[in-house]
PDB file of the backbone (N, CA, C, O) and the ligand in Angstrom, with CONECT records:
HET     ZN  A 101       1
ATOM      1  N   UNK A   1       0.848  -1.198   0.000  1.00  0.00           N
ATOM      2  CA  UNK A   1       0.000   0.000   0.000  1.00  0.00           C
ATOM      3  C   UNK A   1       0.884   1.249   0.000  1.00  0.00           C
ATOM      4  O   UNK A   1       1.737   1.430   0.869  1.00  0.00           O
ATOM      5  N   UNK A   2       0.656   2.093  -0.990  1.00  0.00           N
ATOM      6  CA  UNK A   2       1.425   3.339  -1.069  1.00  0.00           C
ATOM      7  C   UNK A   2       0.481   4.490  -1.381  1.00  0.00           C
ATOM      8  O   UNK A   2      -0.615   4.311  -1.913  1.00  0.00           O
ATOM      9  N   UNK A   3       0.945   5.652  -1.033  1.00  0.00           N
ATOM     10  CA  UNK A   3       0.180   6.862  -1.329  1.00  0.00           C
ATOM     11  C   UNK A   3       0.809   7.553  -2.541  1.00  0.00           C
ATOM     12  O   UNK A   3       2.028   7.710  -2.624  1.00  0.00           O
ATOM     13  N   UNK A   4      -0.045   7.958  -3.470  1.00  0.00           N
ATOM     14  CA  UNK A   4       0.456   8.595  -4.692  1.00  0.00           C
ATOM     15  C   UNK A   4      -0.250   9.915  -4.912  1.00  0.00           C
ATOM     16  O   UNK A   4      -1.395  10.112  -4.504  1.00  0.00           O
ATOM     17  N   UNK A   5       0.470  10.821  -5.572  1.00  0.00           N
ATOM     18  CA  UNK A   5      -0.150  12.088  -5.936  1.00  0.00           C
ATOM     19  C   UNK A   5       0.364  12.543  -7.296  1.00  0.00           C
ATOM     20  O   UNK A   5       1.543  12.393  -7.617  1.00  0.00           O
ATOM     21  N   UNK A   6      -0.539  13.096  -8.079  1.00  0.00           N
ATOM     22  CA  UNK A   6      -0.169  13.726  -9.342  1.00  0.00           C
ATOM     23  C   UNK A   6      -0.375  15.218  -9.179  1.00  0.00           C
ATOM     24  O   UNK A   6      -1.475  15.679  -8.876  1.00  0.00           O
ATOM     25  N   UNK A   7       0.679  15.954  -9.381  1.00  0.00           N
ATOM     26  CA  UNK A   7       0.576  17.399  -9.211  1.00  0.00           C
ATOM     27  C   UNK A   7      -0.425  17.994 -10.196  1.00  0.00           C
ATOM     28  O   UNK A   7      -0.997  19.055  -9.945  1.00  0.00           O
ATOM     29  N   UNK A   8      -0.629  17.318 -11.303  1.00  0.00           N
ATOM     30  CA  UNK A   8      -1.564  17.799 -12.324  1.00  0.00           C
ATOM     31  C   UNK A   8      -2.960  18.062 -11.754  1.00  0.00           C
ATOM     32  O   UNK A   8      -3.696  18.904 -12.269  1.00  0.00           O
ATOM     33  N   UNK A   9      -3.316  17.347 -10.700  1.00  0.00           N
ATOM     34  CA  UNK A   9      -4.625  17.545 -10.075  1.00  0.00           C
ATOM     35  C   UNK A   9      -4.712  18.908  -9.385  1.00  0.00           C
ATOM     36  O   UNK A   9      -5.801  19.434  -9.158  1.00  0.00           O
ATOM     37  N   UNK A  10      -3.549  19.465  -9.059  1.00  0.00           N
ATOM     38  CA  UNK A  10      -3.511  20.746  -8.359  1.00  0.00           C
ATOM     39  C   UNK A  10      -3.064  21.877  -9.274  1.00  0.00           C
ATOM     40  O   UNK A  10      -3.619  22.975  -9.269  1.00  0.00           O
ATOM     41  N   UNK A  11      -2.038  21.565 -10.058  1.00  0.00           N
ATOM     42  CA  UNK A  11      -1.519  22.540 -11.014  1.00  0.00           C
ATOM     43  C   UNK A  11      -1.581  21.888 -12.386  1.00  0.00           C
ATOM     44  O   UNK A  11      -0.746  21.056 -12.739  1.00  0.00           O
ATOM     45  N   UNK A  12      -2.588  22.285 -13.149  1.00  0.00           N
ATOM     46  CA  UNK A  12      -2.831  21.643 -14.431  1.00  0.00           C
ATOM     47  C   UNK A  12      -1.612  21.746 -15.342  1.00  0.00           C
ATOM     48  O   UNK A  12      -1.012  22.811 -15.486  1.00  0.00           O
ATOM     49  N   UNK A  13      -1.261  20.618 -15.954  1.00  0.00           N
ATOM     50  CA  UNK A  13      -0.147  20.614 -16.883  1.00  0.00           C
ATOM     51  C   UNK A  13       1.168  20.217 -16.253  1.00  0.00           C
ATOM     52  O   UNK A  13       2.157  20.022 -16.960  1.00  0.00           O
ATOM     53  N   UNK A  14       1.202  20.093 -14.935  1.00  0.00           N
ATOM     54  CA  UNK A  14       2.435  19.695 -14.263  1.00  0.00           C
ATOM     55  C   UNK A  14       2.543  18.177 -14.256  1.00  0.00           C
ATOM     56  O   UNK A  14       1.598  17.477 -13.891  1.00  0.00           O
ATOM     57  N   UNK A  15       3.706  17.676 -14.665  1.00  0.00           N
ATOM     58  CA  UNK A  15       3.887  16.227 -14.806  1.00  0.00           C
ATOM     59  C   UNK A  15       4.461  15.583 -13.541  1.00  0.00           C
ATOM     60  O   UNK A  15       4.720  14.379 -13.526  1.00  0.00           O
ATOM     61  N   UNK A  16       4.662  16.367 -12.491  1.00  0.00           N
ATOM     62  CA  UNK A  16       5.259  15.829 -11.274  1.00  0.00           C
ATOM     63  C   UNK A  16       4.343  14.819 -10.587  1.00  0.00           C
ATOM     64  O   UNK A  16       3.156  15.076 -10.387  1.00  0.00           O
ATOM     65  N   UNK A  17       4.904  13.682 -10.235  1.00  0.00           N
ATOM     66  CA  UNK A  17       4.175  12.719  -9.415  1.00  0.00           C
ATOM     67  C   UNK A  17       5.085  12.287  -8.277  1.00  0.00           C
ATOM     68  O   UNK A  17       6.309  12.353  -8.389  1.00  0.00           O
ATOM     69  N   UNK A  18       4.486  11.849  -7.194  1.00  0.00           N
ATOM     70  CA  UNK A  18       5.274  11.379  -6.063  1.00  0.00           C
ATOM     71  C   UNK A  18       4.530  10.243  -5.389  1.00  0.00           C
ATOM     72  O   UNK A  18       3.306  10.143  -5.469  1.00  0.00           O
ATOM     73  N   UNK A  19       5.292   9.389  -4.724  1.00  0.00           N
ATOM     74  CA  UNK A  19       4.661   8.334  -3.945  1.00  0.00           C
ATOM     75  C   UNK A  19       5.452   8.128  -2.666  1.00  0.00           C
ATOM     76  O   UNK A  19       6.664   8.342  -2.623  1.00  0.00           O
ATOM     77  N   UNK A  20       4.747   7.709  -1.627  1.00  0.00           N
ATOM     78  CA  UNK A  20       5.386   7.499  -0.336  1.00  0.00           C
ATOM     79  C   UNK A  20       4.581   6.462   0.443  1.00  0.00           C
ATOM     80  O   UNK A  20       3.452   6.122   0.090  1.00  0.00           O
ATOM     81  N   UNK A  21       5.200   5.976   1.507  1.00  0.00           N
ATOM     82  CA  UNK A  21       4.547   4.942   2.315  1.00  0.00           C
ATOM     83  C   UNK A  21       3.525   5.510   3.283  1.00  0.00           C
ATOM     84  O   UNK A  21       2.602   4.818   3.712  1.00  0.00           O
ATOM     85  N   UNK A  22       3.702   6.776   3.618  1.00  0.00           N
ATOM     86  CA  UNK A  22       2.757   7.403   4.542  1.00  0.00           C
ATOM     87  C   UNK A  22       2.230   8.707   3.955  1.00  0.00           C
ATOM     88  O   UNK A  22       2.880   9.340   3.123  1.00  0.00           O
ATOM     89  N   UNK A  23       1.054   9.090   4.401  1.00  0.00           N
ATOM     90  CA  UNK A  23       0.437  10.321   3.916  1.00  0.00           C
ATOM     91  C   UNK A  23       1.286  11.532   4.311  1.00  0.00           C
ATOM     92  O   UNK A  23       1.417  12.488   3.547  1.00  0.00           O
ATOM     93  N   UNK A  24       1.855  11.475   5.505  1.00  0.00           N
ATOM     94  CA  UNK A  24       2.662  12.586   6.000  1.00  0.00           C
ATOM     95  C   UNK A  24       3.896  12.797   5.113  1.00  0.00           C
ATOM     96  O   UNK A  24       4.248  13.923   4.763  1.00  0.00           O
ATOM     97  N   UNK A  25       4.543  11.669   4.761  1.00  0.00           N
ATOM     98  CA  UNK A  25       5.728  11.739   3.919  1.00  0.00           C
ATOM     99  C   UNK A  25       5.370  12.318   2.555  1.00  0.00           C
ATOM    100  O   UNK A  25       6.097  13.143   2.000  1.00  0.00           O
ATOM    101  N   UNK A  26       4.234  11.867   2.028  1.00  0.00           N
ATOM    102  CA  UNK A  26       3.803  12.341   0.719  1.00  0.00           C
ATOM    103  C   UNK A  26       3.484  13.832   0.753  1.00  0.00           C
ATOM    104  O   UNK A  26       3.805  14.564  -0.184  1.00  0.00           O
ATOM    105  N   UNK A  27       2.859  14.272   1.824  1.00  0.00           N
ATOM    106  CA  UNK A  27       2.551  15.698   1.970  1.00  0.00           C
ATOM    107  C   UNK A  27       3.831  16.526   1.981  1.00  0.00           C
ATOM    108  O   UNK A  27       3.869  17.625   1.427  1.00  0.00           O
ATOM    109  N   UNK A  28       4.876  15.998   2.609  1.00  0.00           N
ATOM    110  CA  UNK A  28       6.149  16.709   2.654  1.00  0.00           C
ATOM    111  C   UNK A  28       6.779  16.793   1.272  1.00  0.00           C
ATOM    112  O   UNK A  28       7.326  17.828   0.891  1.00  0.00           O
ATOM    113  N   UNK A  29       6.700  15.687   0.516  1.00  0.00           N
ATOM    114  CA  UNK A  29       7.239  15.683  -0.839  1.00  0.00           C
ATOM    115  C   UNK A  29       6.495  16.680  -1.712  1.00  0.00           C
ATOM    116  O   UNK A  29       7.100  17.438  -2.470  1.00  0.00           O
ATOM    117  N   UNK A  30       5.169  16.665  -1.590  1.00  0.00           N
ATOM    118  CA  UNK A  30       4.342  17.561  -2.392  1.00  0.00           C
ATOM    119  C   UNK A  30       4.607  19.017  -2.012  1.00  0.00           C
ATOM    120  O   UNK A  30       4.647  19.891  -2.878  1.00  0.00           O
ATOM    121  N   UNK A  31       4.785  19.272  -0.724  1.00  0.00           N
ATOM    122  CA  UNK A  31       5.037  20.627  -0.255  1.00  0.00           C
ATOM    123  C   UNK A  31       6.373  21.128  -0.782  1.00  0.00           C
ATOM    124  O   UNK A  31       6.487  22.279  -1.205  1.00  0.00           O
ATOM    125  N   UNK A  32       7.382  20.266  -0.758  1.00  0.00           N
ATOM    126  CA  UNK A  32       8.704  20.656  -1.257  1.00  0.00           C
ATOM    127  C   UNK A  32       8.634  20.977  -2.741  1.00  0.00           C
ATOM    128  O   UNK A  32       9.239  21.943  -3.206  1.00  0.00           O
ATOM    129  N   UNK A  33       7.897  20.167  -3.478  1.00  0.00           N
ATOM    130  CA  UNK A  33       7.734  20.392  -4.913  1.00  0.00           C
ATOM    131  C   UNK A  33       6.982  21.697  -5.168  1.00  0.00           C
ATOM    132  O   UNK A  33       7.400  22.495  -6.007  1.00  0.00           O
ATOM    133  N   UNK A  34       5.903  21.918  -4.471  1.00  0.00           N
ATOM    134  CA  UNK A  34       5.087  23.116  -4.671  1.00  0.00           C
ATOM    135  C   UNK A  34       5.894  24.374  -4.360  1.00  0.00           C
ATOM    136  O   UNK A  34       5.750  25.397  -5.029  1.00  0.00           O
ATOM    137  N   UNK A  35       6.734  24.288  -3.348  1.00  0.00           N
ATOM    138  CA  UNK A  35       7.568  25.430  -2.977  1.00  0.00           C
ATOM    139  C   UNK A  35       8.596  25.724  -4.061  1.00  0.00           C
ATOM    140  O   UNK A  35       8.775  26.870  -4.473  1.00  0.00           O
ATOM    141  N   UNK A  36       9.277  24.659  -4.519  1.00  0.00           N
ATOM    142  CA  UNK A  36      10.344  24.821  -5.502  1.00  0.00           C
ATOM    143  C   UNK A  36       9.830  25.224  -6.874  1.00  0.00           C
ATOM    144  O   UNK A  36      10.354  26.147  -7.496  1.00  0.00           O
ATOM    145  N   UNK A  37       8.809  24.532  -7.337  1.00  0.00           N
ATOM    146  CA  UNK A  37       8.387  24.668  -8.729  1.00  0.00           C
ATOM    147  C   UNK A  37       7.255  25.676  -8.914  1.00  0.00           C
ATOM    148  O   UNK A  37       7.218  26.398  -9.910  1.00  0.00           O
ATOM    149  N   UNK A  38       6.335  25.724  -7.953  1.00  0.00           N
ATOM    150  CA  UNK A  38       5.161  26.568  -8.138  1.00  0.00           C
ATOM    151  C   UNK A  38       5.173  27.832  -7.284  1.00  0.00           C
ATOM    152  O   UNK A  38       4.227  28.620  -7.293  1.00  0.00           O
ATOM    153  N   UNK A  39       6.258  28.004  -6.553  1.00  0.00           N
ATOM    154  CA  UNK A  39       6.396  29.225  -5.772  1.00  0.00           C
ATOM    155  C   UNK A  39       5.408  29.351  -4.629  1.00  0.00           C
ATOM    156  O   UNK A  39       5.099  30.456  -4.182  1.00  0.00           O
ATOM    157  N   UNK A  40       4.908  28.207  -4.153  1.00  0.00           N
ATOM    158  CA  UNK A  40       3.996  28.227  -3.011  1.00  0.00           C
ATOM    159  C   UNK A  40       4.820  28.441  -1.747  1.00  0.00           C
ATOM    160  O   UNK A  40       5.622  27.589  -1.365  1.00  0.00           O
ATOM    161  N   UNK A  41       4.616  29.571  -1.114  1.00  0.00           N
ATOM    162  CA  UNK A  41       5.423  29.872   0.068  1.00  0.00           C
ATOM    163  C   UNK A  41       4.684  29.548   1.361  1.00  0.00           C
ATOM    164  O   UNK A  41       5.297  29.325   2.406  1.00  0.00           O
ATOM    165  N   UNK A  42       3.378  29.527   1.273  1.00  0.00           N
ATOM    166  CA  UNK A  42       2.593  29.279   2.476  1.00  0.00           C
ATOM    167  C   UNK A  42       1.625  28.131   2.234  1.00  0.00           C
ATOM    168  O   UNK A  42       0.821  28.174   1.302  1.00  0.00           O
ATOM    169  N   UNK A  43       1.704  27.104   3.075  1.00  0.00           N
ATOM    170  CA  UNK A  43       0.788  25.974   2.945  1.00  0.00           C
ATOM    171  C   UNK A  43      -0.449  26.260   3.788  1.00  0.00           C
ATOM    172  O   UNK A  43      -0.513  25.926   4.971  1.00  0.00           O
ATOM    173  N   UNK A  44      -1.415  26.879   3.153  1.00  0.00           N
ATOM    174  CA  UNK A  44      -2.647  27.207   3.860  1.00  0.00           C
ATOM    175  C   UNK A  44      -3.469  25.934   4.050  1.00  0.00           C
ATOM    176  O   UNK A  44      -3.289  24.962   3.316  1.00  0.00           O
ATOM    177  N   UNK A  45      -4.366  25.935   5.029  1.00  0.00           N
ATOM    178  CA  UNK A  45      -5.234  24.772   5.236  1.00  0.00           C
ATOM    179  C   UNK A  45      -5.980  24.394   3.959  1.00  0.00           C
ATOM    180  O   UNK A  45      -6.236  23.218   3.701  1.00  0.00           O
ATOM    181  N   UNK A  46      -6.323  25.404   3.168  1.00  0.00           N
ATOM    182  CA  UNK A  46      -7.025  25.165   1.910  1.00  0.00           C
ATOM    183  C   UNK A  46      -6.169  24.343   0.948  1.00  0.00           C
ATOM    184  O   UNK A  46      -6.653  23.402   0.318  1.00  0.00           O
ATOM    185  N   UNK A  47      -4.895  24.710   0.842  1.00  0.00           N
ATOM    186  CA  UNK A  47      -3.984  23.983  -0.045  1.00  0.00           C
ATOM    187  C   UNK A  47      -3.783  22.564   0.467  1.00  0.00           C
ATOM    188  O   UNK A  47      -3.805  21.606  -0.306  1.00  0.00           O
ATOM    189  N   UNK A  48      -3.588  22.438   1.769  1.00  0.00           N
ATOM    190  CA  UNK A  48      -3.374  21.107   2.347  1.00  0.00           C
ATOM    191  C   UNK A  48      -4.581  20.209   2.070  1.00  0.00           C
ATOM    192  O   UNK A  48      -4.422  19.026   1.767  1.00  0.00           O
ATOM    193  N   UNK A  49      -5.790  20.773   2.173  1.00  0.00           N
ATOM    194  CA  UNK A  49      -6.994  19.994   1.899  1.00  0.00           C
ATOM    195  C   UNK A  49      -7.045  19.558   0.445  1.00  0.00           C
ATOM    196  O   UNK A  49      -7.438  18.433   0.135  1.00  0.00           O
ATOM    197  N   UNK A  50      -6.641  20.466  -0.447  1.00  0.00           N
ATOM    198  CA  UNK A  50      -6.603  20.144  -1.875  1.00  0.00           C
ATOM    199  C   UNK A  50      -5.640  19.005  -2.146  1.00  0.00           C
ATOM    200  O   UNK A  50      -5.937  18.071  -2.890  1.00  0.00           O
ATOM    201  N   UNK A  51      -4.476  19.111  -1.519  1.00  0.00           N
ATOM    202  CA  UNK A  51      -3.450  18.081  -1.709  1.00  0.00           C
ATOM    203  C   UNK A  51      -3.958  16.744  -1.195  1.00  0.00           C
ATOM    204  O   UNK A  51      -3.811  15.716  -1.856  1.00  0.00           O
ATOM    205  N   UNK A  52      -4.561  16.768  -0.003  1.00  0.00           N
ATOM    206  CA  UNK A  52      -5.094  15.517   0.576  1.00  0.00           C
ATOM    207  C   UNK A  52      -6.154  14.919  -0.331  1.00  0.00           C
ATOM    208  O   UNK A  52      -6.246  13.700  -0.475  1.00  0.00           O
ATOM    209  N   UNK A  53      -6.969  15.800  -0.953  1.00  0.00           N
ATOM    210  CA  UNK A  53      -8.008  15.331  -1.846  1.00  0.00           C
ATOM    211  C   UNK A  53      -7.469  14.709  -3.115  1.00  0.00           C
ATOM    212  O   UNK A  53      -8.157  13.929  -3.774  1.00  0.00           O
ATOM    213  N   UNK A  54      -6.226  15.057  -3.462  1.00  0.00           N
ATOM    214  CA  UNK A  54      -5.630  14.549  -4.691  1.00  0.00           C
ATOM    215  C   UNK A  54      -4.828  13.275  -4.458  1.00  0.00           C
ATOM    216  O   UNK A  54      -4.350  12.655  -5.407  1.00  0.00           O
ATOM    217  N   UNK A  55      -4.683  12.890  -3.207  1.00  0.00           N
ATOM    218  CA  UNK A  55      -3.902  11.694  -2.875  1.00  0.00           C
ATOM    219  C   UNK A  55      -4.695  10.427  -3.216  1.00  0.00           C
ATOM    220  O   UNK A  55      -5.879  10.294  -2.907  1.00  0.00           O
ATOM    221  N   UNK A  56      -3.982   9.509  -3.865  1.00  0.00           N
ATOM    222  CA  UNK A  56      -4.600   8.219  -4.195  1.00  0.00           C
ATOM    223  C   UNK A  56      -3.801   7.102  -3.555  1.00  0.00           C
ATOM    224  O   UNK A  56      -2.582   7.187  -3.409  1.00  0.00           O
ATOM    225  N   UNK A  57      -4.512   6.060  -3.178  1.00  0.00           N
ATOM    226  CA  UNK A  57      -3.831   4.914  -2.585  1.00  0.00           C
ATOM    227  C   UNK A  57      -3.775   3.773  -3.585  1.00  0.00           C
ATOM    228  O   UNK A  57      -4.726   3.518  -4.323  1.00  0.00           O
ATOM    229  N   UNK A  58      -2.639   3.094  -3.589  1.00  0.00           N
ATOM    230  CA  UNK A  58      -2.524   1.918  -4.455  1.00  0.00           C
ATOM    231  C   UNK A  58      -1.693   0.843  -3.766  1.00  0.00           C
ATOM    232  O   UNK A  58      -1.479  -0.229  -4.331  1.00  0.00           O
TER     233      UNK A  58
HETATM  234 ZN    ZN A 101       3.804  20.599  -9.884  1.00  0.00          ZN2+
END
């Protein structure tokens, strides 16, 4: 069981994907990517909810 995310669900056209064993780890990966690539400086509760909504389990 792993957690996966496609950044495309949040930022259309972005090919970044990530996977991790825990939701927390995946959130950290996604946050690092959003900061570096999309210039997201503040992880608002709204953004975190969006990210959580885009997480898929496989
Ligand atoms: Zn992205």
